[in-house]
C-alpha positions, 0 to 999 in steps of 0.5 A, a space after each residue: 198304413 193310412 196317414 191323415 193330417 188333422 188340424 184343430 180347425 178341421 175337427 168337426 164335432 159329429 157326435 153332437 146329434 144335430 138335425 140335417 138339412 132338409 133334402 129334396 125327394 130322391 125317388 127319381 134318383 133310383 134305378 130298380 133292376 129286376 130279373 126278366 126271367 122271374 115273375 115275382 122279381 118284376 112283381 116286387 119291383 113294381 110294388 116298390 116303384 109304386 109305393 115309393 113313386 119311382 118313375 116307370 122309366 127308372 126300371 131296368 130288366 136283366 135276364 140271367 142264367 141263375 138267381 143266385 150266382 153268375 161268373 164274370 163273363 155273364 156279369 159283363 154281358 147280361 148284368 153290366 151292359 144292360 145296366 149301363 145301357 139303363 143308366 145312360 138312358 135315365 142319366 148316369 149323373 141323375 141316379 144315386 141308388 140302384 135296387 135289385 129286386 127279388 130273385 136277382 143274383 147276388 154272387 159274382 164268381 171271379 177265379 173261383 172265389 165269390 164276391 158280392 155282385 152288388 159291390 161291383 155294380 156300385 162301381 159299374 163304370 169302372 171309375 173307382 177301379 178297373 174290373 177286379 176285386 179291390 185290394 185292402 188299401 184301395 179305400 172307396 172315395 165316399 167312405 168316412 174316415 174315423 178314429 173311433 176311440 178318439 171320437 173323431 169323425 169326418 163330417 157327413 156329406 150326402 152322396 148327392 153332395 159328394 157327386 157334385 164335388 170335383 173329380 167325383 166318381 160315378 159310384 152308386 149306393 146299391 141295394 136289394 129288396 130280397 129275402 126268402 119270399 116275395 112277400 118278405 121282400 115286399 114287407 121291407 117296403 112296408 115296414 119303412 113306410 110304417 117306420 117313416 109315418 110313425 117314427 122308429 122307436 124301440 131299444 138299442 141292442 149292442 153286443 160287444 166282445 169286452 168292455 171297449 175301454 179295455 181293448 185297442 182301437 186296432 184289429 179286432 179291437 177296432 170292431 168292438 170300438 165301432 160297436 161301442 161308439 154306435 151304442 153311445 150315439 144311440 144312448 145320446 139319441 134317447 134309445 133305451 140300451 141292452 148291452 152285452 160285454 161277454 165275448 159270446 154272441 148276444 143272447 147266449 151264456 153266460 148272459 142269455 139276454 133278449 132284445 125284444 122291440 129292437 129298433 137298432 142292433 150292432 154286434 158280433 159274431 158267430 160265423 154263419 149263424 143267427 141267434 134268435 134273441 130278438 124281436 124286431 120293431 117296423 123299421 129296425 136296422 141291425 149290423 152284425 160283424 160276421 164274415 159270412 153274415 150275408 152268405 145267402 140272404 134267402 136261405 141257410 143259417 147265416 145272420 141276414 137271411 134269418 134277421 129278414 125272416 124274423 122281421 128286420 127291415 134294414 141290414 148289411 153283410 158279407 157273402 165270404 171273408 171281407 176282413 173285419 175293417 171292410 165290414 159296414 162300420 156301425 158307428 159311422 152308420 148310426 151317427 149319420 142316420 141320427 144326423 138325418 141321413 137315408 140308409 143308402 147314404 150312411 151305409 155307403 159312407 160307412 163301408 170301406 171298400 167297393 168291388 168286394 163282399 158286402 150286400 145291403 138289404 133294404 130300401 136306400 131312401 129310408 130316412 128313419 130320422 129326417 129331421 135329425 136327432 137332438 141330443 140332450 144338452 150336456 154341461 160337460 164339453 164333448 171331447 176329441 183325442 185325434 192322433 195325427 197320424 194314427 199309424 206311424 213308424 217307431 222312432 219318429 215324431 207325430 202329434 195329437 190334438 185335444 179339442 172340445 166343442 165349446 171355448 175353454 172356461 176362464 182358467 183354461 183346461 189342464 189335461 193330464 197325459 199318460 200312456 199304457 204301456 209306458 215307455 214306448 212313446 214320450 208325451 208331455 205330462 200335462 197340456 193346457 187348452 187356454 181360456 176361450 180356445 177349443 183345442 191344443 196340439 201336442 208332440 208324440 215321440 215314438 221309440 223304435 219297435 220290433 213288431 208290426 202293430 205295436 199298440 200304445 194307449 194314450 189317455 188325456 183327462 181333465 176334471 170329469 172329461 176323459 178320452 183315449 185313443 190307440 197309437 199303432 207303431 210299425 218298425 221302419 223295415 217293411 217286408 222284404 220283396 224278392 223278384 222272382 221268387 223262384 229261379 233256376 241254379 246259375 241264374 239271379 234274382 233281385 231283392 228289394 228292401 223297403 223302408 216305411 219313411 225315407 232313410 236319414 242324412 247318413 243313409 241306412 244300412 241293412 244287413 243281408 244274409 242267406 241261410 245257405 250260402 253254398 246255394 244262394 250268395 248275396 252282398 252282406 249289406 246294402 245302403 238305402 241312400 239318404 232320402 230314399 225308401 228302397 234299395 235293390 240288391 242281387 241274388 245269385 244262385 249256384 247250381 243245384 241238383 235238387 229244389 232248395 228253399 233258401 231264406 233270405 233275411 234283411 235286418 236293420 234296428 233289431 228287426 229281421 225281414 225274411 223271404 223265401 227263395 226257391 232254387 231248382 235245377 
């Protein structure tokens, strides 16, 4: 669980689409990488560097065995080592963006699993992580946290600004000019330059799996809320909107919509598939949430390869299974673009993990809205409902904050508060933002739950203002750990119970049991001491003549956690 503390003073109304501050040219902060063994790779690299006036010293040659997939050993010697040398020569501090040219490898094979090579290059100095795939909790430091349903977004900072902060890692926004042919790869540059000269125009097309308010902002519902918020930002920016809220992929029955003249797109999801329902205007940006959306950016049925073939300018996707939350988040990406960011910064800040599965296709310097987008003024305040934290343990205290982007009127703003389903949490029936104030905090008491990821919608409304957010509850007892998981008869193992918050002053008793006490014995219970979160117990295995799988169970507050111990002769 990720817990964040939120104060009213810290709530920034990022949904207001304001002009971003002017930024200096960044062409000298790009390193361009080409495959020395492929003539057309150098040609695309030279084309990009000429069009973007990137210094000749900012090119870097690699020579690899394959233009598609390489293993970890070759990556270390033929990609990582020469790129580090090039970065040292140009200045590792200076470079922000690394662009791979056509015919450079995109797959990195580690222990038989494919990962995005580009994503490992993003942390080429191994400062964010050692050389290994990221774990789910290892969020990259430039990622912009958000509560999409609650309309709460961390403020945008450019990658250059992050790099100047204390303790910043040398991470890079990594892109590639790649497609089925070198002409298509060069065309990505041409379309960017056209859009920057003439402005990005066209429709915003959004493919939700259901109307967003019907879903919780958690698990698969979280992806839907990201797409919905991206749509709202595009709507406020003045783009005509085409919306599909059916579960099926955009352009298919029961609503066979088309999105011609598309400028912006975010949607779901048919595995390794592109539905030809779009025509793309120059400069178009599209994010498709699909586990294999960039399986091969040059070929096959996947979404990215075919969107490039059909004319999209910027896209991003996964080479394998990234898990939903680790795909690029379209709401953050579009929000930052509307605030004046370039795509290199917007997509990196909207991507949760590095050393993982994501490829970005296009020119990172592309700023479709260099002066930001000014939304039409609204007569109603903009509203945030922030949960602190959004994920918590049942039978605990947390809080929520209601905040608006202007002082409350003379009589204040009185919000009604309700939950769905009722009974899982206690909240006040009403809370008041006093006259002249911009926010109010109220307490939430959650009750104990038995299932991980129990979701509760919290709704607030006043006059014509309404907002919801999803509170996610977990039992206090976390999964049981055994070490080791396989032992011989007449030997022992240890078990560890873990609480999601420290035990109360009287401690917490956890009942223990074995599915076959004649094979495995253990104490009937263990007590987690006051203020502690873990306790360890011994498991004794008796002599056996054949392999046995024994279920070890820990129980507390109506929640049972089971792990299997294998006992062999």
